[in-house]
Structure formats: structure tokens, C-alpha cells
BAMIMAR-150403 format. One line per 4 residues: number of its first residue (from 1); for each residue x, y, z of C-alpha. Coordinates in Angstrom, 1 decimal, decimal comma. Layout:
// residues N
NUM> X/Y/Z | ...;
This chain:
// residues 571
1> -63,2/-75,9/14,8 | -60,6/-78,4/16,2 | -58,6/-77,8/19,3 | -54,8/-78,4/19,6;
5> -55,1/-81,8/21,3 | -57,6/-83,0/18,6 | -55,2/-81,9/15,9 | -52,3/-83,7/17,6;
9> -54,4/-87,0/17,7 | -55,2/-86,5/14,0 | -51,5/-86,0/13,2 | -50,5/-89,1/15,2;
13> -52,7/-91,2/12,9 | -50,9/-89,9/9,7 | -47,7/-91,7/8,6 | -46,2/-88,3/7,7;
17> -45,8/-87,5/11,4 | -44,8/-91,0/12,4 | -42,0/-91,1/15,0 | -42,8/-87,7/16,6;
21> -43,3/-87,6/20,3 | -46,3/-85,8/22,0 | -44,4/-82,6/22,4 | -43,4/-82,5/18,7;
25> -46,9/-83,4/17,6 | -48,3/-80,5/19,7 | -45,7/-78,2/18,1 | -46,9/-79,2/14,6;
29> -50,6/-78,9/15,6 | -50,0/-75,4/16,9 | -48,7/-74,3/13,5 | -51,7/-75,6/11,6;
33> -54,3/-73,3/10,3 | -57,9/-74,1/9,4 | -59,2/-73,7/5,8 | -62,7/-74,5/4,5;
37> -63,5/-74,8/0,8 | -66,9/-75,0/-0,9 | -67,8/-77,7/-3,4 | -66,3/-76,9/-6,8;
41> -63,7/-74,5/-5,5 | -60,1/-74,9/-6,7 | -57,8/-75,3/-3,7 | -54,5/-75,5/-5,7;
45> -53,9/-74,9/-9,4 | -51,4/-76,7/-11,6 | -48,5/-74,5/-12,6 | -48,9/-71,9/-9,8;
49> -46,4/-71,4/-7,1 | -47,4/-72,9/-3,8 | -45,9/-73,2/-0,3 | -48,7/-74,9/1,7;
53> -49,5/-78,5/2,8 | -53,1/-79,6/3,3 | -54,4/-82,3/5,5 | -58,1/-83,2/4,9;
57> -60,2/-83,5/8,0 | -63,5/-84,0/6,2 | -64,9/-83,8/2,7 | -63,6/-84,9/-0,6;
61> -61,3/-83,5/-3,3 | -60,3/-84,5/-6,8 | -56,8/-84,3/-8,2 | -56,4/-83,7/-12,0;
65> -53,5/-82,9/-14,4 | -53,7/-81,2/-17,7 | -51,9/-83,9/-19,7 | -53,9/-86,7/-18,1;
69> -57,4/-87,6/-19,5 | -58,6/-89,0/-16,2 | -58,4/-87,7/-12,6 | -55,2/-88,8/-10,8;
73> -57,0/-89,5/-7,5 | -59,9/-88,7/-5,3 | -58,9/-87,9/-1,7 | -61,0/-88,1/1,4;
77> -60,7/-87,4/5,1 | -57,3/-88,5/6,5 | -55,6/-87,9/3,1 | -53,3/-85,0/2,2;
81> -51,9/-83,1/-0,7 | -49,3/-80,4/-1,4 | -46,4/-82,3/0,4 | -43,9/-81,5/-2,4;
85> -44,1/-77,8/-1,5 | -42,7/-78,5/1,9 | -39,3/-79,8/0,6 | -38,5/-77,2/-2,1;
89> -38,8/-73,5/-2,2 | -40,5/-71,8/-5,2 | -42,3/-75,1/-5,9 | -44,9/-75,0/-8,7;
93> -47,9/-77,2/-8,3 | -47,9/-80,3/-10,5 | -51,7/-80,9/-10,4 | -55,0/-79,1/-9,7;
97> -57,0/-80,0/-6,6 | -60,7/-79,2/-6,6 | -63,2/-79,7/-3,8 | -65,9/-82,2/-4,7;
101> -67,8/-81,6/-1,4 | -67,5/-79,0/1,2 | -64,0/-79,7/2,5 | -62,4/-78,8/5,9;
105> -58,6/-78,9/5,9 | -55,7/-78,1/8,2 | -52,9/-76,1/6,5 | -49,2/-76,1/7,2;
109> -47,0/-73,4/5,6 | -43,5/-74,1/4,3 | -41,7/-71,7/6,7 | -43,3/-73,5/9,7;
113> -42,3/-76,9/8,3 | -38,7/-75,9/7,9 | -38,5/-74,8/11,5 | -40,1/-78,1/12,6;
117> -37,5/-80,0/10,7 | -34,9/-78,8/13,2 | -36,9/-80,4/16,0 | -38,0/-83,6/14,3;
121> -35,5/-85,1/11,8 | -37,9/-87,9/10,9 | -40,2/-85,5/9,1 | -38,0/-85,2/6,0;
125> -37,8/-89,0/5,4 | -41,6/-89,3/6,0 | -42,4/-86,6/3,4 | -39,8/-88,0/1,0;
129> -41,6/-91,3/0,8 | -44,9/-89,5/-0,1 | -43,2/-87,2/-2,6 | -41,4/-90,0/-4,4;
133> -44,6/-92,0/-4,6 | -46,7/-89,2/-6,0 | -44,0/-88,3/-8,6 | -43,7/-91,9/-9,8;
137> -47,5/-92,3/-9,9 | -47,8/-89,2/-12,2 | -45,4/-90,8/-14,7 | -46,9/-94,3/-14,8;
141> -50,4/-95,3/-15,8 | -51,5/-98,7/-14,5 | -54,5/-99,4/-16,8 | -55,7/-102,3/-14,7;
145> -56,4/-100,1/-11,6 | -60,0/-98,9/-11,3 | -60,7/-95,2/-11,3 | -61,8/-95,2/-7,7;
149> -58,6/-96,9/-6,5 | -56,1/-94,4/-5,2 | -52,3/-95,0/-5,1 | -50,8/-93,9/-1,8;
153> -47,4/-95,6/-2,1 | -45,4/-96,5/-5,3 | -41,8/-97,5/-5,3 | -39,1/-99,5/-7,1;
157> -36,3/-101,4/-5,5 | -33,5/-99,2/-4,0 | -31,1/-97,8/-6,6 | -28,3/-99,7/-4,9;
161> -29,8/-102,9/-6,4 | -29,5/-101,4/-9,9 | -25,9/-100,4/-9,2 | -25,1/-103,9/-8,0;
165> -26,7/-105,4/-11,1 | -24,6/-103,1/-13,4 | -21,2/-103,8/-11,8 | -20,3/-107,0/-13,8;
169> -21,6/-105,9/-17,2 | -19,9/-102,5/-16,7 | -16,5/-104,2/-15,9 | -16,9/-106,4/-19,0;
173> -17,7/-103,3/-21,1 | -14,6/-101,6/-19,9 | -12,6/-104,7/-20,7 | -14,1/-104,8/-24,2;
177> -13,3/-101,1/-24,8 | -9,8/-101,6/-23,5 | -9,4/-104,5/-26,0 | -10,6/-102,3/-28,8;
181> -8,2/-99,6/-27,8 | -5,3/-102,1/-27,8 | -6,2/-103,5/-31,2 | -6,5/-99,9/-32,6;
185> -3,0/-99,0/-31,3 | -1,5/-102,3/-32,8 | -3,6/-102,5/-35,9 | -0,5/-103,5/-38,0;
189> -0,2/-106,9/-36,2 | -2,2/-109,8/-37,9 | -3,3/-111,3/-34,5 | -5,0/-108,1/-33,6;
193> -7,9/-108,7/-36,0 | -9,3/-111,7/-34,0 | -8,8/-109,8/-30,8 | -10,7/-106,8/-32,1;
197> -13,7/-109,0/-33,0 | -13,6/-110,6/-29,6 | -13,4/-107,2/-27,9 | -16,3/-105,9/-30,0;
201> -18,5/-108,9/-29,2 | -17,7/-108,5/-25,4 | -18,5/-104,8/-25,6 | -21,9/-105,3/-27,4;
205> -22,8/-108,2/-25,1 | -22,0/-106,3/-21,9 | -23,9/-103,3/-23,1 | -27,0/-105,3/-23,9;
209> -26,7/-107,1/-20,5 | -26,5/-103,8/-18,7 | -29,5/-102,5/-20,6 | -31,5/-105,6/-19,8;
213> -30,6/-105,3/-16,1 | -31,6/-101,7/-16,1 | -35,0/-102,4/-17,7 | -35,6/-105,4/-15,5;
217> -34,9/-103,2/-12,4 | -37,3/-100,5/-13,6 | -40,1/-103,0/-14,3 | -40,7/-104,1/-10,7;
221> -43,1/-102,0/-8,6 | -44,5/-102,1/-5,1 | -47,8/-100,4/-4,7 | -50,2/-99,5/-1,8;
225> -53,7/-98,4/-2,7 | -56,8/-97,7/-0,6 | -57,7/-101,4/-1,2 | -54,6/-103,6/-1,4;
229> -50,8/-104,0/-1,3 | -49,3/-105,1/-4,7 | -46,0/-106,4/-6,0 | -45,6/-106,2/-9,8;
233> -42,8/-108,2/-11,4 | -42,2/-108,2/-15,1 | -39,6/-109,6/-17,5 | -40,1/-108,1/-21,0;
237> -41,9/-110,6/-23,3 | -41,5/-113,5/-20,9 | -43,0/-113,0/-17,5 | -45,6/-110,7/-15,9;
241> -46,9/-111,4/-12,4 | -49,0/-109,5/-9,8 | -49,0/-110,6/-6,2 | -51,3/-108,8/-3,9;
245> -52,9/-108,8/-0,4 | -56,1/-106,9/0,4 | -55,7/-104,3/3,2 | -58,6/-105,8/5,1;
249> -56,6/-109,1/5,4 | -53,4/-107,5/6,7 | -52,4/-108,7/10,2 | -49,0/-107,1/10,8;
253> -46,1/-105,5/9,0 | -42,4/-106,4/9,7 | -39,2/-104,7/8,5 | -36,1/-106,6/7,9;
257> -32,7/-104,8/7,3 | -29,0/-105,7/7,2 | -26,0/-103,6/8,0 | -25,7/-101,8/4,7;
261> -29,4/-101,5/4,4 | -29,5/-99,5/7,7 | -26,7/-97,3/6,4 | -28,3/-96,6/3,0;
265> -31,9/-96,7/4,3 | -33,3/-99,7/2,5 | -34,6/-103,1/3,5 | -37,4/-105,7/3,1;
269> -41,0/-105,0/4,2 | -43,0/-108,2/5,0 | -46,8/-107,8/5,0 | -48,5/-110,8/6,7;
273> -52,2/-111,5/6,4 | -54,7/-113,1/8,7 | -55,0/-116,2/6,4 | -51,3/-117,0/6,8;
277> -49,8/-115,7/3,6 | -47,2/-113,0/3,3 | -46,1/-110,5/0,7 | -42,5/-109,3/0,7;
281> -41,6/-105,8/-0,6 | -37,9/-106,4/-1,3 | -35,1/-103,9/-0,9 | -37,3/-100,7/-0,8;
285> -36,1/-97,3/0,2 | -37,2/-96,0/3,7 | -38,8/-99,3/4,8 | -39,8/-98,0/8,2;
289> -41,7/-95,1/6,7 | -43,3/-97,4/4,2 | -44,4/-99,7/7,0 | -46,0/-96,8/8,9;
293> -47,8/-95,8/5,7 | -49,2/-99,3/5,2 | -50,2/-99,5/8,9 | -52,1/-96,2/8,6;
297> -54,2/-97,4/5,7 | -54,6/-100,8/7,1 | -56,2/-99,3/10,2 | -58,3/-97,0/8,1;
301> -59,5/-100,1/6,1 | -60,4/-101,8/9,4 | -62,4/-98,8/10,5 | -64,2/-98,6/7,1;
305> -64,9/-102,4/7,3 | -66,4/-102,0/10,8 | -68,6/-99,1/9,7 | -69,7/-101,1/6,6;
309> -70,6/-104,1/8,8 | -72,6/-101,8/11,1 | -74,4/-100,2/8,2 | -75,2/-103,6/6,7;
313> -76,6/-104,9/10,0 | -78,7/-101,7/10,3 | -79,9/-102,1/6,7 | -80,8/-105,8/7,2;
317> -82,8/-105,0/10,4 | -84,5/-102,1/8,7 | -85,5/-104,3/5,7 | -86,9/-107,0/8,1;
321> -88,8/-104,6/10,3 | -90,3/-102,7/7,4 | -91,4/-106,0/5,7 | -92,5/-107,4/9,0;
325> -91,3/-110,8/8,1 | -88,3/-113,1/8,4 | -86,9/-115,4/5,8 | -84,9/-118,6/5,7;
329> -81,3/-118,4/4,5 | -79,4/-120,7/2,2 | -75,9/-121,1/3,7 | -73,1/-121,3/1,1;
333> -71,6/-124,7/0,3 | -68,4/-125,4/2,2 | -66,9/-127,3/-0,8 | -67,1/-125,6/-4,2;
337> -67,8/-127,8/-7,2 | -65,6/-127,2/-10,2 | -67,4/-125,1/-12,8 | -67,7/-125,9/-16,4;
341> -64,4/-125,2/-18,1 | -64,4/-122,3/-20,5 | -62,3/-122,3/-23,7 | -58,8/-121,5/-22,4;
345> -57,5/-120,6/-25,9 | -60,2/-118,0/-26,9 | -58,3/-114,9/-25,8 | -56,5/-113,0/-28,6;
349> -52,7/-113,0/-28,5 | -50,5/-110,1/-29,7 | -47,2/-110,5/-31,5 | -45,4/-109,5/-28,2;
353> -47,1/-112,5/-26,5 | -45,6/-115,2/-28,7 | -43,1/-116,3/-26,0 | -44,9/-114,9/-22,9;
357> -44,9/-117,4/-20,1 | -47,6/-115,8/-17,9 | -50,9/-114,2/-18,8 | -53,5/-112,6/-16,5;
361> -56,9/-111,9/-18,0 | -59,4/-110,6/-15,5 | -59,4/-113,3/-12,7 | -57,7/-116,1/-14,7;
365> -53,9/-116,6/-14,6 | -52,4/-118,7/-17,4 | -48,9/-120,2/-17,4 | -46,9/-121,8/-20,2;
369> -43,8/-124,0/-19,7 | -40,5/-122,2/-19,5 | -38,8/-121,0/-22,7 | -36,0/-123,6/-22,1;
373> -38,7/-126,3/-22,8 | -39,5/-124,6/-26,1 | -35,8/-124,6/-27,0 | -35,6/-128,3/-26,2;
377> -38,5/-129,0/-28,5 | -37,5/-126,8/-31,4 | -33,7/-126,8/-31,5 | -33,5/-129,4/-34,3;
381> -35,7/-127,7/-36,9 | -34,3/-124,3/-35,8 | -30,7/-125,6/-36,4 | -31,8/-127,0/-39,8;
385> -33,2/-123,6/-40,8 | -30,0/-121,8/-39,7 | -27,9/-124,3/-41,7 | -30,1/-124,0/-44,7;
389> -30,0/-120,2/-44,5 | -26,2/-120,3/-44,2 | -26,0/-122,6/-47,3 | -28,2/-120,3/-49,3;
393> -26,1/-117,3/-48,4 | -22,9/-119,2/-49,3 | -24,3/-120,4/-52,6 | -25,6/-116,9/-53,6;
397> -22,2/-115,5/-52,7 | -20,4/-118,0/-54,9 | -22,7/-117,1/-57,8 | -22,1/-113,3/-57,3;
401> -18,4/-114,1/-57,4 | -18,9/-116,1/-60,6 | -17,8/-119,3/-58,9 | -19,2/-122,7/-60,0;
405> -22,2/-124,1/-58,1 | -23,6/-127,6/-58,5 | -27,2/-126,4/-59,2 | -28,7/-123,6/-61,2;
409> -30,3/-120,6/-59,4 | -33,9/-121,7/-60,0 | -33,2/-125,3/-58,9 | -31,3/-124,1/-55,9;
413> -34,1/-121,7/-54,8 | -36,8/-124,4/-55,4 | -34,9/-127,0/-53,4 | -34,0/-124,6/-50,6;
417> -37,7/-123,4/-50,3 | -38,9/-127,0/-50,0 | -36,3/-127,9/-47,3 | -36,7/-124,6/-45,4;
421> -40,5/-124,8/-45,6 | -40,5/-128,4/-44,2 | -38,1/-127,3/-41,4 | -40,2/-124,3/-40,6;
425> -43,5/-126,2/-40,4 | -41,7/-128,7/-38,1 | -40,6/-125,8/-35,9 | -44,1/-124,3/-36,0;
429> -45,7/-127,6/-35,0 | -43,4/-127,9/-32,0 | -44,1/-124,2/-31,0 | -47,9/-124,7/-31,2;
433> -47,5/-127,9/-29,1 | -45,5/-125,9/-26,5 | -47,9/-122,9/-26,6 | -51,0/-125,1/-26,1;
437> -49,6/-126,9/-23,0 | -50,9/-124,5/-20,4 | -51,8/-124,3/-16,7 | -54,5/-122,1/-15,3;
441> -55,5/-120,7/-11,9 | -59,0/-119,2/-11,5 | -60,9/-118,0/-8,4 | -62,5/-121,4/-8,0;
445> -60,2/-124,0/-9,5 | -56,8/-125,0/-11,1 | -56,5/-126,6/-14,5 | -53,8/-128,5/-16,4;
449> -54,7/-128,3/-20,1 | -52,9/-129,8/-23,1 | -54,0/-129,5/-26,7 | -52,1/-131,0/-29,6;
453> -51,7/-129,0/-32,9 | -54,2/-131,4/-34,5 | -56,9/-130,5/-32,0 | -56,9/-133,3/-29,4;
457> -57,3/-131,7/-25,9 | -57,0/-133,3/-22,4 | -57,5/-131,5/-19,1 | -57,3/-132,1/-15,4;
461> -59,3/-129,9/-13,1 | -59,4/-129,5/-9,3 | -61,3/-127,2/-7,0 | -59,2/-124,8/-4,8;
465> -61,1/-126,0/-1,8 | -59,7/-129,5/-2,3 | -56,1/-128,5/-2,2 | -54,2/-130,0/0,8;
469> -50,7/-128,8/0,1 | -48,5/-126,9/-2,4 | -44,8/-127,2/-2,9 | -42,3/-126,6/-5,7;
473> -38,9/-128,0/-6,7 | -36,1/-127,0/-9,0 | -33,6/-129,8/-9,8 | -30,3/-129,5/-11,6;
477> -28,1/-126,7/-12,7 | -30,3/-125,6/-15,7 | -33,4/-125,3/-13,5 | -31,6/-123,3/-10,9;
481> -29,8/-121,1/-13,5 | -33,0/-120,3/-15,5 | -35,3/-120,4/-12,5 | -37,9/-122,9/-13,6;
485> -39,3/-126,1/-12,1 | -42,3/-128,1/-11,1 | -45,1/-127,0/-8,7 | -46,7/-130,0/-7,0;
489> -50,3/-129,6/-5,8 | -51,7/-132,4/-3,5 | -55,5/-132,8/-3,8 | -57,9/-134,6/-1,5;
493> -57,9/-138,4/-2,0 | -54,1/-138,6/-2,5 | -54,2/-137,2/-6,0 | -51,5/-134,9/-7,2;
497> -51,5/-132,3/-10,0 | -48,1/-131,0/-11,3 | -47,5/-127,7/-13,1 | -44,4/-128,9/-15,0;
501> -41,4/-126,7/-16,0 | -43,1/-123,4/-15,2 | -41,0/-120,2/-14,8 | -40,4/-118,9/-11,3;
505> -42,1/-121,8/-9,6 | -42,1/-120,1/-6,2 | -44,2/-117,2/-7,6 | -46,6/-119,8/-9,2;
509> -46,9/-121,5/-5,8 | -47,7/-118,1/-4,2 | -50,3/-117,4/-6,9 | -52,1/-120,7/-6,2;
513> -51,9/-120,3/-2,4 | -53,2/-116,7/-2,6 | -56,2/-117,8/-4,7 | -56,8/-120,6/-2,3;
517> -56,7/-118,3/0,7 | -58,9/-115,8/-1,1 | -61,4/-118,6/-1,7 | -61,4/-119,5/2,0;
521> -61,8/-115,8/3,0 | -64,7/-115,4/0,6 | -66,3/-118,5/2,0 | -65,9/-117,2/5,5;
525> -67,4/-113,8/4,4 | -70,4/-115,7/3,0 | -70,9/-117,5/6,2 | -70,6/-114,2/8,2;
529> -73,1/-112,6/5,9 | -75,5/-115,5/6,3 | -75,1/-115,3/10,1 | -75,7/-111,6/10,0;
533> -78,9/-112,1/8,0 | -80,0/-114,9/10,4 | -79,5/-112,7/13,5 | -81,4/-109,9/11,7;
537> -84,2/-112,4/11,2 | -84,2/-113,3/14,9 | -84,4/-109,7/15,9 | -87,2/-109,1/13,4;
541> -89,1/-112,1/14,6 | -88,6/-111,0/18,2 | -89,7/-107,5/17,4 | -92,8/-108,7/15,5;
545> -93,7/-111,1/18,3 | -93,3/-108,4/20,9 | -95,4/-106,1/18,9 | -98,1/-108,8/18,6;
549> -98,1/-109,4/22,3 | -98,4/-105,7/23,0 | -101,3/-105,4/20,5 | -103,1/-108,3/22,2;
553> -102,6/-106,7/25,7 | -103,8/-103,4/24,4 | -106,9/-105,1/22,9 | -107,6/-106,9/26,2;
557> -107,3/-103,7/28,2 | -109,6/-101,8/25,9 | -112,1/-104,7/26,0 | -112,0/-105,0/29,9;
561> -113,7/-101,7/30,8 | -116,5/-102,4/28,4 | -117,1/-105,8/30,2 | -117,0/-104,2/33,6;
565> -119,6/-101,6/32,6 | -122,1/-104,3/31,6 | -124,8/-104,8/34,3 | -125,0/-108,4/35,6;
569> -128,8/-108,2/35,9 | -129,6/-106,6/32,7 | -131,7/-109,5/31,4;
């Protein structure tokens, strides 16, 4: 049983009740009811009407959905479910929640929540963030997330960004439609034919542009799980990146808003880490509520880390004392040596990956040069193929119209096949040359690899530990317009590696810097683990020594009375 003050403290740690004062928290705590569920008991059932919100105090529950083969989430103490029922009457449950262990919860009914909304206006925005995240998470399946990783926050950029991106193509589409209407009303005038084609092209182009902007907006996601904060950015067929920061490394969270952002409730959320890097969630809805959510799980992560450290120290001491011995430790090397380079071309590529500029396979990120570089290398054979295709169509059209042609059909097709085949193999050679010029970032090193179509391969490798600085540059209108450039990495000894003509060079810089900082953090963790083991050895040695001294003292005391009882004149 929990008292009202204890409930209020529990509520204050949950982002759903962020911004409430002590009096308001007490009012919420007063309305809560206790409910205990046995392991295996269904708490809510998908499809049934529900009007209760559950806050887990202790225990564990599993969330499942009929049309999903795997569980949606596993929730533990401090988590909650049923929040959608608070915002809509007659709500039907969208998932089934089953107790995995004996679970103790605090329950809030909808009628009580509605009355609390009149006292605390912040509650609706807090719950809206959770509801939107859960709804979006049910629709999207991120296959790269482990089963035991729970999504607590999932969002796209604010819809105002989509509206802003659609303004120009929409205006062009209206202009094209107006042009088509004018040409239709004046179809009898000869000049209208050219205008109708121009209007049609503008309409199709603006429609495709608007569709592209809509898909591009929908492919960017910001995610908070029980382990990390993630920013997913994707451009179909070209670019796919994932920037992330572990919760254990979060140092502080800042919100940045402008005038219109404050009016429409959107802004930037900057997550800064203890190793100096930052992750910016750009133009998200309800940024202050999202910041409170991240802070909550960041603090929970810190508490979990402290508990794990305590358990590891206890386990290390227990092992030493049970074994009765200490051991010498090998401290990790402070400078990692580059590992043997695996084959960077062994991964299978799908048809959709022909022009992809960024791959991520397990822990290795691979970059190609920008598509503009491919266009520069292949435009000549491509132009020849287009001209040959046009000539073929022209010649076949003349033959269909019974017009004279300089060559017969068989000779024409034979000559065309030879010329087109030569141009195609020229294009293919240039494509393979572009495709094989790659840059890679692994957890230990960076690589610049170039392989010619005939098989000659050169590579340059540097350890992440040896990186001194990273910077990027975009020069000229084309690089600014298409967002590509060079990333310069300065290595110890004055050496410099350059990732040339990569797409979105700022993101590439962030990838390398994040891996470098992760490497430093791992090295520090190894040192801390070694120090913990060393301290455990000292405690074990001290304990064993103390036990030995006590055993000697006990032996001396037991031997002393026997010596005193011996008669000095017994001989």
C-alpha cells in the first residue's frame, strides 16, 4: 500500500505529470486507486472498451497486438499504459496487456482525469505526446530494434514543415493547371499547343516534387527507447542515416524555439552528452514535453547504471572471497591498433541499392561518393546511349512510314547493337568504378578504399583513437545545392584522410565523431571495470589476510593454556 505523499513523489518522476505543482500532484494522487494483478492475468484486452489509465509501481507486463507477430513492448516499474483512454470517451483498447510477474499498479479513471484537466492544463499536452508516440509505434516496425528495446517516444517533424515544403510545388501545380485550362478554352489558336505542353510538364513536375517532399518528410523519425535517443534520416534510394546517443551518456537537454514555434508548439530539442557531442531533434511537436520524457528516462537509466555497478562490485567481491584469492589484471590498451581489414565488398546488394550513398551493416557504416560524381563520370556514355536510342526510334519510324533509310533493317540493328553495347559497357565500367570507391567507419577505425573494375584495390586505414580533428567543407554552388563535399580527418603525425564528395558531409562528420567518442567511452568503461576488479582484489586480499591473522591468534590462544598447564618440574 502506498500513501498519498508517496504517490505524489512517484507522479512527479513521470513526464505525464510534468509541470504540476505540489497541490495538483496531491490532487492526482488522491484520485488514484490501487490494483494488483497476478502473473498471467490480462489487465486490458484488445478491442474492449476501456476508461482507465495504469501506472506500474512494480512488476512487469507485456503488450501484444493481434496483427503483430511479436510483442509490442515489455513495460516495468515506472512505465504506464492505457493513456489513450484518458483523451477519448468510448475508447476501445488497441492492444492486450498481460502481467508477466505479479504487478502492482495505480489506476486513474477517465472521469477523474477530465476533472483534473480543468485544474492542470499541461496534462493534455503531456498525454498527447505519449498517445501520438504509441499510435505511430504501432504502425511502424523498425526491424533493427532488439525485442527487449522499448520505444517510449516516436515522432516526425511538425506538420508545419510539411506544409512549408508543399507551398512552392503547390503554387506551381496551380499555375500548370491554370495554363491547361487557358489552352483548353483557346484550343483553336495554334500557339496554344506549345503552351499546353509546357503547362502539362509544369503540372507533372510540381506534382512529383510535392510527392517527393511529402515522402521525404515522412521518412525522418526521432526515437527515444529505454537505451538511447535516435534520429533517423532517409532519402529514398540515396541516403539512410541513423544518429544516436545512449541514455547513459546524456548530460542535459535544451529546448530551442522561435516565435512561431511557441505559437504552434514546435521547436528543436538538443540532447547533449557527457563526451561533448550533441543530437538535435529538429522541429518536433511539444518540445518541452518531449524534453521531460527524455529527462525521465535518462534519470531512470542513471539509477539502473548505479544499481548495475553496485551489483557488479558485489559480484566481484563475492567471487574473490569465495575463491579466496586475488588475481592480476590486464589493463586495456590506451591506443587501439587497427584490425585486419575485412572484405568491404562482400555484402549482397539489392536492386534498390544500386545508387544508395550510405549503407549501415551491423556496426560498419559505408559511404559512396555523391550521385553528382557518378553523373560526372557517366554522362558521356549515357548521352551516347540516349542519342543512339533516339536514332533507332527515328529510323524505325521512317521504315514504318515507308520512307527511305540508308541501311537495311538487319544491318541497322547490328550496327546499333554494337554501338549501344560499347556505350553501355563504358557506362557500366564508370558505374563500377564509382560504386567501388567507398569510405567506411567501424567501431575501431576509418577506411578509405578504392577498387578498380579490373580488381586493383588500394586502402588507407586509421584508428579512431588517433583522430585529432574532423571538419567538413562544401565549395561552390553545386556542392551547396546538392549538399555534398569533403570531410577532412586529421590523424596523429600530421597525416590527413579525406572522405571526398560524400553526401551530407556534416552527417558524415557526426558519424565519425560519434564513433570516436563511443570508442573513448568504451575505453573509459574498460578502465573503470579494471579499477573495480583491482579494488575487489584489494578487499579480497585484505579479508584473507585478516582471516589469516585471526586464525593465527586463535591458534596461539588455544595453544597458550596447554603450555601453562605443563608442570615446570615434570622431568
